[in-house]
PDB file with SEQRES, HELIX, SHEET and CRYST1 records, atoms N, CA, C and O in Angstrom:
SEQRES   1 A   54  MET SER ALA LYS THR LYS VAL MET ALA GLY MET ILE ILE          
SEQRES   2 A   54  GLY SER SER LEU GLY GLY TYR LEU PRO SER LEU TRP GLY          
SEQRES   3 A   54  ASP SER LEU PHE SER TYR SER GLY LEU ILE LEU SER THR          
SEQRES   4 A   54  ILE GLY GLY LEU LEU GLY ILE TYR ILE GLY TYR LYS LEU          
SEQRES   5 A   54  SER GLN                                                      
HELIX    1 AA1 ALA A    3  TYR A   20  1                                  18    
HELIX    2 AA2 LEU A   21  TRP A   25  5                                   5    
HELIX    3 AA3 TYR A   32  SER A   53  1                                  22    
CRYST1    1.000    1.000    1.000  90.00  90.00  90.00 P 1           1          
ATOM      1  N   MET A   1       0.854  -1.166   0.000  1.00  0.00           N  
ATOM      2  CA  MET A   1       0.000   0.000   0.000  1.00  0.00           C  
ATOM      3  C   MET A   1       0.906   1.237   0.000  1.00  0.00           C  
ATOM      4  O   MET A   1       1.860   1.312   0.774  1.00  0.00           O  
ATOM      5  N   SER A   2       0.609   2.182  -0.853  1.00  0.00           N  
ATOM      6  CA  SER A   2       1.442   3.365  -0.968  1.00  0.00           C  
ATOM      7  C   SER A   2       1.152   4.357   0.161  1.00  0.00           C  
ATOM      8  O   SER A   2       0.141   4.254   0.857  1.00  0.00           O  
ATOM      9  N   ALA A   3       2.059   5.313   0.322  1.00  0.00           N  
ATOM     10  CA  ALA A   3       1.910   6.323   1.369  1.00  0.00           C  
ATOM     11  C   ALA A   3       0.674   7.180   1.135  1.00  0.00           C  
ATOM     12  O   ALA A   3      -0.026   7.545   2.080  1.00  0.00           O  
ATOM     13  N   LYS A   4       0.409   7.500  -0.131  1.00  0.00           N  
ATOM     14  CA  LYS A   4      -0.753   8.331  -0.452  1.00  0.00           C  
ATOM     15  C   LYS A   4      -2.053   7.627  -0.077  1.00  0.00           C  
ATOM     16  O   LYS A   4      -2.989   8.262   0.409  1.00  0.00           O  
ATOM     17  N   THR A   5      -2.109   6.334  -0.298  1.00  0.00           N  
ATOM     18  CA  THR A   5      -3.302   5.566   0.035  1.00  0.00           C  
ATOM     19  C   THR A   5      -3.529   5.518   1.539  1.00  0.00           C  
ATOM     20  O   THR A   5      -4.664   5.630   2.003  1.00  0.00           O  
ATOM     21  N   LYS A   6      -2.447   5.352   2.305  1.00  0.00           N  
ATOM     22  CA  LYS A   6      -2.574   5.325   3.765  1.00  0.00           C  
ATOM     23  C   LYS A   6      -3.035   6.665   4.316  1.00  0.00           C  
ATOM     24  O   LYS A   6      -3.867   6.716   5.221  1.00  0.00           O  
ATOM     25  N   VAL A   7      -2.496   7.745   3.772  1.00  0.00           N  
ATOM     26  CA  VAL A   7      -2.901   9.074   4.229  1.00  0.00           C  
ATOM     27  C   VAL A   7      -4.367   9.340   3.892  1.00  0.00           C  
ATOM     28  O   VAL A   7      -5.109   9.866   4.722  1.00  0.00           O  
ATOM     29  N   MET A   8      -4.784   8.982   2.687  1.00  0.00           N  
ATOM     30  CA  MET A   8      -6.180   9.195   2.294  1.00  0.00           C  
ATOM     31  C   MET A   8      -7.136   8.338   3.124  1.00  0.00           C  
ATOM     32  O   MET A   8      -8.208   8.799   3.517  1.00  0.00           O  
ATOM     33  N   ALA A   9      -6.743   7.092   3.388  1.00  0.00           N  
ATOM     34  CA  ALA A   9      -7.583   6.224   4.220  1.00  0.00           C  
ATOM     35  C   ALA A   9      -7.695   6.780   5.627  1.00  0.00           C  
ATOM     36  O   ALA A   9      -8.773   6.762   6.221  1.00  0.00           O  
ATOM     37  N   GLY A  10      -6.589   7.272   6.162  1.00  0.00           N  
ATOM     38  CA  GLY A  10      -6.628   7.878   7.493  1.00  0.00           C  
ATOM     39  C   GLY A  10      -7.524   9.089   7.541  1.00  0.00           C  
ATOM     40  O   GLY A  10      -8.252   9.284   8.515  1.00  0.00           O  
ATOM     41  N   MET A  11      -7.484   9.915   6.496  1.00  0.00           N  
ATOM     42  CA  MET A  11      -8.322  11.099   6.445  1.00  0.00           C  
ATOM     43  C   MET A  11      -9.800  10.720   6.398  1.00  0.00           C  
ATOM     44  O   MET A  11     -10.619  11.307   7.104  1.00  0.00           O  
ATOM     45  N   ILE A  12     -10.134   9.744   5.570  1.00  0.00           N  
ATOM     46  CA  ILE A  12     -11.538   9.344   5.430  1.00  0.00           C  
ATOM     47  C   ILE A  12     -12.064   8.715   6.716  1.00  0.00           C  
ATOM     48  O   ILE A  12     -13.153   9.057   7.177  1.00  0.00           O  
ATOM     49  N   ILE A  13     -11.299   7.806   7.288  1.00  0.00           N  
ATOM     50  CA  ILE A  13     -11.735   7.134   8.515  1.00  0.00           C  
ATOM     51  C   ILE A  13     -11.810   8.123   9.674  1.00  0.00           C  
ATOM     52  O   ILE A  13     -12.779   8.121  10.433  1.00  0.00           O  
ATOM     53  N   GLY A  14     -10.781   8.974   9.811  1.00  0.00           N  
ATOM     54  CA  GLY A  14     -10.766   9.943  10.901  1.00  0.00           C  
ATOM     55  C   GLY A  14     -11.894  10.952  10.826  1.00  0.00           C  
ATOM     56  O   GLY A  14     -12.526  11.253  11.838  1.00  0.00           O  
ATOM     57  N   SER A  15     -12.152  11.474   9.644  1.00  0.00           N  
ATOM     58  CA  SER A  15     -13.223  12.461   9.516  1.00  0.00           C  
ATOM     59  C   SER A  15     -14.602  11.808   9.687  1.00  0.00           C  
ATOM     60  O   SER A  15     -15.526  12.439  10.200  1.00  0.00           O  
ATOM     61  N   SER A  16     -14.737  10.569   9.267  1.00  0.00           N  
ATOM     62  CA  SER A  16     -16.022   9.875   9.455  1.00  0.00           C  
ATOM     63  C   SER A  16     -16.298   9.625  10.930  1.00  0.00           C  
ATOM     64  O   SER A  16     -17.405   9.865  11.412  1.00  0.00           O  
ATOM     65  N   LEU A  17     -15.287   9.143  11.643  1.00  0.00           N  
ATOM     66  CA  LEU A  17     -15.473   8.895  13.077  1.00  0.00           C  
ATOM     67  C   LEU A  17     -15.661  10.191  13.854  1.00  0.00           C  
ATOM     68  O   LEU A  17     -16.483  10.256  14.768  1.00  0.00           O  
ATOM     69  N   GLY A  18     -14.905  11.219  13.497  1.00  0.00           N  
ATOM     70  CA  GLY A  18     -15.057  12.505  14.165  1.00  0.00           C  
ATOM     71  C   GLY A  18     -16.411  13.140  13.903  1.00  0.00           C  
ATOM     72  O   GLY A  18     -16.981  13.770  14.795  1.00  0.00           O  
ATOM     73  N   GLY A  19     -16.924  12.988  12.716  1.00  0.00           N  
ATOM     74  CA  GLY A  19     -18.234  13.535  12.406  1.00  0.00           C  
ATOM     75  C   GLY A  19     -19.378  12.767  13.049  1.00  0.00           C  
ATOM     76  O   GLY A  19     -20.433  13.332  13.336  1.00  0.00           O  
ATOM     77  N   TYR A  20     -19.164  11.482  13.270  1.00  0.00           N  
ATOM     78  CA  TYR A  20     -20.212  10.657  13.878  1.00  0.00           C  
ATOM     79  C   TYR A  20     -20.264  10.815  15.395  1.00  0.00           C  
ATOM     80  O   TYR A  20     -21.303  10.566  16.006  1.00  0.00           O  
ATOM     81  N   LEU A  21     -19.177  11.218  15.995  1.00  0.00           N  
ATOM     82  CA  LEU A  21     -19.076  11.303  17.452  1.00  0.00           C  
ATOM     83  C   LEU A  21     -20.171  12.142  18.115  1.00  0.00           C  
ATOM     84  O   LEU A  21     -20.686  11.713  19.148  1.00  0.00           O  
ATOM     85  N   PRO A  22     -20.565  13.315  17.588  1.00  0.00           N  
ATOM     86  CA  PRO A  22     -21.620  14.097  18.251  1.00  0.00           C  
ATOM     87  C   PRO A  22     -22.983  13.401  18.316  1.00  0.00           C  
ATOM     88  O   PRO A  22     -23.815  13.747  19.154  1.00  0.00           O  
ATOM     89  N   SER A  23     -23.210  12.432  17.444  1.00  0.00           N  
ATOM     90  CA  SER A  23     -24.499  11.744  17.510  1.00  0.00           C  
ATOM     91  C   SER A  23     -24.611  10.878  18.768  1.00  0.00           C  
ATOM     92  O   SER A  23     -25.709  10.458  19.133  1.00  0.00           O  
ATOM     93  N   LEU A  24     -23.500  10.614  19.420  1.00  0.00           N  
ATOM     94  CA  LEU A  24     -23.539   9.832  20.659  1.00  0.00           C  
ATOM     95  C   LEU A  24     -24.180  10.609  21.802  1.00  0.00           C  
ATOM     96  O   LEU A  24     -24.750  10.007  22.711  1.00  0.00           O  
ATOM     97  N   TRP A  25     -24.094  11.943  21.769  1.00  0.00           N  
ATOM     98  CA  TRP A  25     -24.748  12.738  22.799  1.00  0.00           C  
ATOM     99  C   TRP A  25     -25.955  13.504  22.279  1.00  0.00           C  
ATOM    100  O   TRP A  25     -26.429  14.440  22.922  1.00  0.00           O  
ATOM    101  N   GLY A  26     -26.449  13.104  21.112  1.00  0.00           N  
ATOM    102  CA  GLY A  26     -27.719  13.614  20.628  1.00  0.00           C  
ATOM    103  C   GLY A  26     -27.653  14.775  19.662  1.00  0.00           C  
ATOM    104  O   GLY A  26     -28.697  15.266  19.234  1.00  0.00           O  
ATOM    105  N   ASP A  27     -26.467  15.234  19.304  1.00  0.00           N  
ATOM    106  CA  ASP A  27     -26.358  16.315  18.322  1.00  0.00           C  
ATOM    107  C   ASP A  27     -26.483  15.759  16.913  1.00  0.00           C  
ATOM    108  O   ASP A  27     -26.382  14.553  16.685  1.00  0.00           O  
ATOM    109  N   SER A  28     -26.703  16.656  15.989  1.00  0.00           N  
ATOM    110  CA  SER A  28     -26.797  16.286  14.585  1.00  0.00           C  
ATOM    111  C   SER A  28     -25.398  16.073  14.007  1.00  0.00           C  
ATOM    112  O   SER A  28     -24.412  16.595  14.526  1.00  0.00           O  
ATOM    113  N   LEU A  29     -25.332  15.303  12.931  1.00  0.00           N  
ATOM    114  CA  LEU A  29     -24.053  15.109  12.251  1.00  0.00           C  
ATOM    115  C   LEU A  29     -23.571  16.391  11.603  1.00  0.00           C  
ATOM    116  O   LEU A  29     -22.377  16.546  11.351  1.00  0.00           O  
ATOM    117  N   PHE A  30     -24.497  17.327  11.326  1.00  0.00           N  
ATOM    118  CA  PHE A  30     -24.157  18.578  10.662  1.00  0.00           C  
ATOM    119  C   PHE A  30     -24.153  19.763  11.625  1.00  0.00           C  
ATOM    120  O   PHE A  30     -24.272  20.908  11.188  1.00  0.00           O  
ATOM    121  N   SER A  31     -24.021  19.512  12.910  1.00  0.00           N  
ATOM    122  CA  SER A  31     -23.936  20.597  13.880  1.00  0.00           C  
ATOM    123  C   SER A  31     -22.518  21.166  13.876  1.00  0.00           C  
ATOM    124  O   SER A  31     -21.622  20.626  13.228  1.00  0.00           O  
ATOM    125  N   TYR A  32     -22.331  22.254  14.603  1.00  0.00           N  
ATOM    126  CA  TYR A  32     -20.993  22.846  14.680  1.00  0.00           C  
ATOM    127  C   TYR A  32     -19.992  21.881  15.298  1.00  0.00           C  
ATOM    128  O   TYR A  32     -18.853  21.783  14.841  1.00  0.00           O  
ATOM    129  N   SER A  33     -20.412  21.177  16.326  1.00  0.00           N  
ATOM    130  CA  SER A  33     -19.500  20.220  16.948  1.00  0.00           C  
ATOM    131  C   SER A  33     -19.173  19.080  15.990  1.00  0.00           C  
ATOM    132  O   SER A  33     -18.058  18.558  16.011  1.00  0.00           O  
ATOM    133  N   GLY A  34     -20.119  18.693  15.157  1.00  0.00           N  
ATOM    134  CA  GLY A  34     -19.854  17.654  14.168  1.00  0.00           C  
ATOM    135  C   GLY A  34     -18.842  18.095  13.134  1.00  0.00           C  
ATOM    136  O   GLY A  34     -17.961  17.325  12.750  1.00  0.00           O  
ATOM    137  N   LEU A  35     -18.965  19.339  12.680  1.00  0.00           N  
ATOM    138  CA  LEU A  35     -18.020  19.861  11.701  1.00  0.00           C  
ATOM    139  C   LEU A  35     -16.625  20.024  12.296  1.00  0.00           C  
ATOM    140  O   LEU A  35     -15.625  19.710  11.650  1.00  0.00           O  
ATOM    141  N   ILE A  36     -16.566  20.511  13.515  1.00  0.00           N  
ATOM    142  CA  ILE A  36     -15.258  20.704  14.160  1.00  0.00           C  
ATOM    143  C   ILE A  36     -14.594  19.365  14.441  1.00  0.00           C  
ATOM    144  O   ILE A  36     -13.405  19.199  14.169  1.00  0.00           O  
ATOM    145  N   LEU A  37     -15.338  18.416  14.976  1.00  0.00           N  
ATOM    146  CA  LEU A  37     -14.757  17.107  15.275  1.00  0.00           C  
ATOM    147  C   LEU A  37     -14.410  16.338  14.012  1.00  0.00           C  
ATOM    148  O   LEU A  37     -13.468  15.544  14.010  1.00  0.00           O  
ATOM    149  N   SER A  38     -15.151  16.559  12.945  1.00  0.00           N  
ATOM    150  CA  SER A  38     -14.817  15.933  11.671  1.00  0.00           C  
ATOM    151  C   SER A  38     -13.492  16.474  11.144  1.00  0.00           C  
ATOM    152  O   SER A  38     -12.675  15.719  10.616  1.00  0.00           O  
ATOM    153  N   THR A  39     -13.281  17.769  11.286  1.00  0.00           N  
ATOM    154  CA  THR A  39     -12.018  18.373  10.868  1.00  0.00           C  
ATOM    155  C   THR A  39     -10.859  17.862  11.713  1.00  0.00           C  
ATOM    156  O   THR A  39      -9.804  17.515  11.181  1.00  0.00           O  
ATOM    157  N   ILE A  40     -11.051  17.815  13.012  1.00  0.00           N  
ATOM    158  CA  ILE A  40     -10.000  17.321  13.902  1.00  0.00           C  
ATOM    159  C   ILE A  40      -9.707  15.851  13.610  1.00  0.00           C  
ATOM    160  O   ILE A  40      -8.544  15.451  13.569  1.00  0.00           O  
ATOM    161  N   GLY A  41     -10.737  15.054  13.408  1.00  0.00           N  
ATOM    162  CA  GLY A  41     -10.545  13.643  13.091  1.00  0.00           C  
ATOM    163  C   GLY A  41      -9.826  13.435  11.774  1.00  0.00           C  
ATOM    164  O   GLY A  41      -8.989  12.541  11.649  1.00  0.00           O  
ATOM    165  N   GLY A  42     -10.155  14.268  10.783  1.00  0.00           N  
ATOM    166  CA  GLY A  42      -9.478  14.181   9.496  1.00  0.00           C  
ATOM    167  C   GLY A  42      -8.006  14.521   9.599  1.00  0.00           C  
ATOM    168  O   GLY A  42      -7.162  13.835   9.022  1.00  0.00           O  
ATOM    169  N   LEU A  43      -7.693  15.585  10.339  1.00  0.00           N  
ATOM    170  CA  LEU A  43      -6.291  15.973  10.523  1.00  0.00           C  
ATOM    171  C   LEU A  43      -5.518  14.912  11.305  1.00  0.00           C  
ATOM    172  O   LEU A  43      -4.372  14.601  10.981  1.00  0.00           O  
ATOM    173  N   LEU A  44      -6.148  14.368  12.325  1.00  0.00           N  
ATOM    174  CA  LEU A  44      -5.505  13.310  13.097  1.00  0.00           C  
ATOM    175  C   LEU A  44      -5.314  12.056  12.243  1.00  0.00           C  
ATOM    176  O   LEU A  44      -4.292  11.379  12.356  1.00  0.00           O  
ATOM    177  N   GLY A  45      -6.280  11.748  11.400  1.00  0.00           N  
ATOM    178  CA  GLY A  45      -6.156  10.609  10.498  1.00  0.00           C  
ATOM    179  C   GLY A  45      -5.042  10.793   9.482  1.00  0.00           C  
ATOM    180  O   GLY A  45      -4.336   9.838   9.158  1.00  0.00           O  
ATOM    181  N   ILE A  46      -4.877  12.014   8.974  1.00  0.00           N  
ATOM    182  CA  ILE A  46      -3.788  12.302   8.053  1.00  0.00           C  
ATOM    183  C   ILE A  46      -2.446  12.101   8.752  1.00  0.00           C  
ATOM    184  O   ILE A  46      -1.524  11.510   8.188  1.00  0.00           O  
ATOM    185  N   TYR A  47      -2.346  12.591   9.970  1.00  0.00           N  
ATOM    186  CA  TYR A  47      -1.095  12.453  10.731  1.00  0.00           C  
ATOM    187  C   TYR A  47      -0.757  10.977  10.980  1.00  0.00           C  
ATOM    188  O   TYR A  47       0.386  10.558  10.799  1.00  0.00           O  
ATOM    189  N   ILE A  48      -1.748  10.205  11.391  1.00  0.00           N  
ATOM    190  CA  ILE A  48      -1.518   8.778  11.670  1.00  0.00           C  
ATOM    191  C   ILE A  48      -1.176   8.036  10.385  1.00  0.00           C  
ATOM    192  O   ILE A  48      -0.276   7.197  10.377  1.00  0.00           O  
ATOM    193  N   GLY A  49      -1.883   8.336   9.300  1.00  0.00           N  
ATOM    194  CA  GLY A  49      -1.562   7.717   8.011  1.00  0.00           C  
ATOM    195  C   GLY A  49      -0.167   8.039   7.545  1.00  0.00           C  
ATOM    196  O   GLY A  49       0.520   7.184   6.986  1.00  0.00           O  
ATOM    197  N   TYR A  50       0.262   9.275   7.771  1.00  0.00           N  
ATOM    198  CA  TYR A  50       1.616   9.688   7.394  1.00  0.00           C  
ATOM    199  C   TYR A  50       2.653   8.938   8.226  1.00  0.00           C  
ATOM    200  O   TYR A  50       3.650   8.449   7.694  1.00  0.00           O  
ATOM    201  N   LYS A  51       2.415   8.852   9.528  1.00  0.00           N  
ATOM    202  CA  LYS A  51       3.364   8.148  10.405  1.00  0.00           C  
ATOM    203  C   LYS A  51       3.431   6.663  10.080  1.00  0.00           C  
ATOM    204  O   LYS A  51       4.504   6.064  10.169  1.00  0.00           O  
ATOM    205  N   LEU A  52       2.315   6.060   9.707  1.00  0.00           N  
ATOM    206  CA  LEU A  52       2.305   4.636   9.362  1.00  0.00           C  
ATOM    207  C   LEU A  52       3.013   4.365   8.035  1.00  0.00           C  
ATOM    208  O   LEU A  52       3.506   3.261   7.802  1.00  0.00           O  
ATOM    209  N   SER A  53       3.059   5.371   7.172  1.00  0.00           N  
ATOM    210  CA  SER A  53       3.680   5.167   5.870  1.00  0.00           C  
ATOM    211  C   SER A  53       5.205   5.311   5.896  1.00  0.00           C  
ATOM    212  O   SER A  53       5.883   4.985   4.922  1.00  0.00           O  
ATOM    213  N   GLN A  54       5.725   5.790   6.997  1.00  0.00           N  
ATOM    214  CA  GLN A  54       7.187   5.957   7.089  1.00  0.00           C  
ATOM    215  C   GLN A  54       7.874   4.699   7.517  1.00  0.00           C  
ATOM    216  O   GLN A  54       9.099   4.675   7.641  1.00  0.00           O  
TER     217      GLN A  54                                                      
END                                                                             
């Protein structure tokens, strides 16, 4: 698996999990907390994918 694929997979998985997290406490997936956590999850996923590719 190439480095680009790992980074993209990390971004997709991280942003999906981060966006879904607010639904655990009753917020919408499209609320402000959902958007912020989706961004944080995506960035964290990119970082983890990058570290795994090295």
